[in-house]
C-alpha positions in Angstrom: 138.4 133.5 151.5 135.0 135.2 151.6 133.6 136.2 154.8 130.5 134.9 154.2 130.2 130.7 153.1 128.8 129.8 149.4 126.7 127.9 149.2 128.4 124.5 146.6 126.1 124.2 143.5 126.7 120.7 144.1 125.5 121.3 147.4 122.7 122.5 146.5 121.7 119.5 144.5 122.3 116.7 146.6 119.6 118.6 148.9 117.0 119.1 145.7 117.9 115.3 145.7 117.2 114.5 149.3 114.9 116.6 149.7 113.0 114.8 146.6 114.1 111.7 148.0 112.7 112.5 151.2 109.1 113.4 150.0 109.3 110.2 147.9 110.7 107.4 148.2 113.1 105.5 145.3 114.8 102.5 144.9 118.3 102.1 144.6 117.8 100.5 141.6 115.2 103.8 140.1 118.2 105.8 141.6 120.4 104.4 139.5 118.8 103.9 136.0 117.8 108.1 137.1 121.1 108.7 136.4 123.3 108.3 133.0 126.6 108.2 132.1 127.5 111.0 130.6 130.0 113.9 129.5 129.0 116.8 127.4 133.3 118.3 126.7 132.6 119.7 129.5 135.9 119.7 131.9 135.4 118.8 135.5 137.4 121.5 137.3 134.5 123.4 136.9 133.6 122.6 139.9 129.5 122.2 140.1 127.1 119.4 138.1 123.6 121.2 136.2 120.5 120.5 137.5 119.4 118.0 136.5 116.0 118.8 135.2 117.0 121.9 133.2 117.4 121.3 129.8 120.8 123.1 127.7 123.6 120.2 127.2 123.0 117.2 124.9 120.8 114.6 127.5 119.8 111.5 126.8 116.1 111.7 128.4 114.9 108.7 128.5 115.3 105.0 125.9 112.4 103.4 125.7 111.6 99.8 125.0 108.2 99.9 123.5 106.7 96.7 123.1 106.8 95.4 126.6 109.8 95.7 129.7 110.6 91.9 129.8 111.2 89.3 126.3 112.1 86.5 126.1 115.4 84.9 124.5 116.0 86.0 120.7 113.6 88.6 120.9 113.8 91.7 119.2 112.6 94.8 121.0 112.2 98.3 119.3 113.9 100.7 121.0 113.0 104.6 121.5 115.2 106.6 122.8 114.3 110.5 123.6 116.7 113.7 123.4 117.3 117.3 124.1 119.7 119.5 122.5 118.3 122.8 123.3 121.7 124.8 123.1 122.8 122.5 119.7 121.2 125.1 117.5 119.6 122.2 115.5 123.7 120.5 114.7 124.0 116.8 113.3 123.6 114.2 115.9 126.1 110.6 115.3 125.3 107.8 117.7 126.8 104.7 117.6 124.9 101.4 119.9 126.3 98.7 121.4 125.2 95.6 122.8 126.2 93.3 125.2 125.0 90.8 127.9 124.5 92.9 131.4 128.4 92.8 133.1 126.8 93.6 136.2 126.2 97.4 136.8 124.3 96.4 139.8 127.6 95.1 141.3 129.4 98.2 139.9 130.7 97.3 136.7 131.1 99.5 134.5 128.1 100.1 131.5 130.6 99.3 128.6 130.3 96.6 126.2 134.1 94.5 125.6 133.6 92.0 123.5 129.3 93.7 121.8 127.4 91.4 120.2 126.1 93.5 117.8 128.1 98.0 117.3 125.3 99.6 114.4 126.3 103.6 113.5 123.6 106.2 112.0 123.3 110.2 112.2 120.1 112.3 112.0 119.6 116.3 112.5 118.5 117.4 116.1 116.2 120.0 114.0 114.2 116.9 113.3 113.7 117.0 117.8 110.1 118.7 119.4 108.6 122.1 118.2 109.6 125.9 117.8 113.9 125.1 118.6 113.4 123.0 121.4 115.1 120.5 120.1 113.6 118.2 122.5 112.0 114.7 121.2 111.6 111.5 120.6 115.0 110.7 118.2 114.7 107.8 115.6 114.2 104.7 116.6 116.3 101.6 116.4 116.2 97.5 116.8 118.1 95.4 118.8 117.9 91.4 118.5 118.8 90.2 122.3 120.4 86.3 121.4 118.6 83.2 122.6 120.3 83.3 125.8 120.2 80.3 128.3 118.9 80.6 131.1 119.5 78.1 133.0 119.5 78.7 136.7 115.6 78.6 138.3 116.7 82.6 139.5 117.9 83.2 136.0 114.4 82.3 134.3 112.2 83.3 136.8 113.5 86.9 137.0 115.1 87.4 134.2 119.3 88.5 133.2 119.9 92.3 132.0 120.9 92.4 128.0 122.7 96.1 127.8 121.8 98.6 124.9 125.2 101.6 124.7 123.3 104.5 123.4 126.1 107.3 122.3 125.1 110.3 120.7 128.0 112.7 119.8 127.2 116.2 117.6 128.6 116.3 114.7 131.2 118.8 115.6 132.6 116.4 118.6 132.6 119.1 121.0 129.7 117.0 122.8 128.8 113.7 123.9 126.5 111.6 126.2 126.4 107.7 126.6 123.3 106.3 128.4 122.3 102.2 128.9 118.9 100.7 128.7 118.7 97.3 130.1 116.7 95.1 128.6 115.0 92.6 130.5 114.8 88.6 129.5 113.4 85.8 131.1 111.9 82.1 129.9 109.2 82.7 127.9 107.2 80.0 130.1 106.7 82.5 132.5 103.7 84.4 132.5 103.0 88.4 134.1 106.2 89.6 132.9 106.1 92.9 133.4 104.9 95.8 131.6 105.8 99.4 131.2 103.8 101.8 132.6 101.5 104.3 130.4 100.6 107.8 130.9 96.6 108.0 130.6 97.8 112.0 130.6 98.9 115.1 132.8 97.1 117.6 133.9 97.4 121.5 134.3 95.7 122.7 136.9 93.3 120.3 136.4 93.2 120.6 132.6 94.9 118.5 130.4 98.0 119.3 129.1 97.9 117.1 124.9 100.8 115.3 124.5 102.8 116.2 121.5 104.6 114.3 118.7 108.4 115.5 117.9 107.3 117.9 115.7 103.8 118.9 117.0 103.0 122.3 118.5 101.1 122.3 121.8 98.6 124.1 124.7 99.7 127.1 126.5 100.8 126.8 129.8 101.1 130.5 130.6 97.1 130.8 132.1 98.5 131.1 135.1 102.1 132.0 137.1 102.8 128.7 139.3 101.5 125.0 136.8 100.7 122.6 139.5 101.1 119.0 136.7 99.7 115.9 138.2 100.5 112.0 136.2 97.9 109.7 135.8 98.6 106.1 134.0 96.7 103.5 132.3 99.1 101.4 133.6 100.0 101.9 136.5 102.9 100.1 140.0 102.7 97.0 139.5 102.8 94.3 142.3 104.9 90.6 141.3 106.8 88.2 142.5 110.8 87.8 143.0 112.2 84.3 142.7 114.8 83.6 146.2 118.0 81.4 145.7 116.3 78.7 147.4 112.8 78.9 145.4 110.7 80.1 147.6 109.1 84.1 146.4 108.8 87.7 147.7 106.4 89.7 146.7 107.2 93.3 145.6 104.9 96.5 144.1 107.0 98.8 142.5 106.5 102.1 143.0 106.8 104.2 140.1 108.8 107.7 139.3 108.4 110.6 137.6 111.0 112.5 136.2 109.8 115.9 135.1 112.3 118.0 132.2 112.2 121.3 131.4 114.0 123.5 128.8 112.8 126.7 131.4 111.5 127.9 133.8 111.9 125.8 137.2 109.7 122.9 139.5 108.9 122.9 142.9 110.6 118.7 142.3 112.7 116.7 139.7 110.7 113.7 140.6 107.8 112.8 141.9 106.1 109.5 143.3 102.9 107.6 141.9 100.0 110.3 141.0 101.6 112.7 143.3 101.8 116.6 142.3 104.9 118.4 141.0 104.8 122.7 140.8 106.3 124.1 137.9 106.1 128.1 137.3 107.0 128.1 133.3 108.8 130.4 131.5 108.1 132.3 128.1 111.3 132.5 125.6 110.4 135.2 122.8 113.2 133.0 120.0 111.3 129.6 120.5 109.0 127.9 122.7 109.2 125.6 125.9 109.5 121.9 126.0 108.0 120.3 129.2 109.3 116.1 129.6 107.8 113.6 131.9 109.4 110.0 132.6 108.1 108.0 134.2 110.2 104.4 135.0 109.1 102.1 137.3 112.6 100.4 139.1 112.5 97.2 136.5 113.2 98.3 133.5 109.5 99.7 132.5 109.6 103.0 131.2 106.6 106.1 129.4 107.0 109.6 128.7 105.3 112.3 127.7 106.9 115.1 125.4 104.9 118.8 126.0 105.9 121.9 123.4 104.6 125.6 123.9 105.3 128.1 121.9 
């Protein structure tokens, strides 16, 4: 053994998470949603995890329910994944989507559809993701038909039940696989004030608005200073809502928005920030390709939004 202890990379990640959570508290549900169940063809005996925010291997960054975060039984929902495959070199990616009623993830169930309501297959080229070979951006959207669920209990009718979407991406060469899940909240059609997605109105860098790009557009330059102070703003922010107890009484609650910052290069002070708190990004220029920065905001109830920035 070495005479001087070496800090474990796992411990470093955990300490980073704890620092972020201490500064910006996140609910247990929000923390669960931040981490998707994933594999990337890497042996478990490496003894370390990559920093969550640093992009490289195949990743699903978010899956947004485009129209709304809470729907009626029988609704058709369009879902928009955001994927990064920076190290993949523009390879083919194959997708399997399965759907079922949530088996009880919040109670410890494995996010698997044992008897799927539906299964679909598709494929696309990662070369369509992002600009300047960042391979980071919007994947093809897809739709899910929520069955006409019968919500018998009053709490289910008001609070809603989760409909589970399992999204699995595998590289064409079979070397990388990642599985992520999205829970769609389904409540009674008569309920008013259903949960909306939070919505970005913008992100500033040192007080100057960045221009969010599409998956294929190149955009503004962040390299005017050594450190960029990033601050998000929202046109739809944290919502106040009512939660029904089993006895029919209500508890007032307020969402806590948590923004996760993903980047292909450089480093950030925090991996997550709360509400409109600022973050510090030290960008890095890469001569052989562009640089991507992705901000994903979640409300802890299934609502989310994102912005993608591509830099030369």
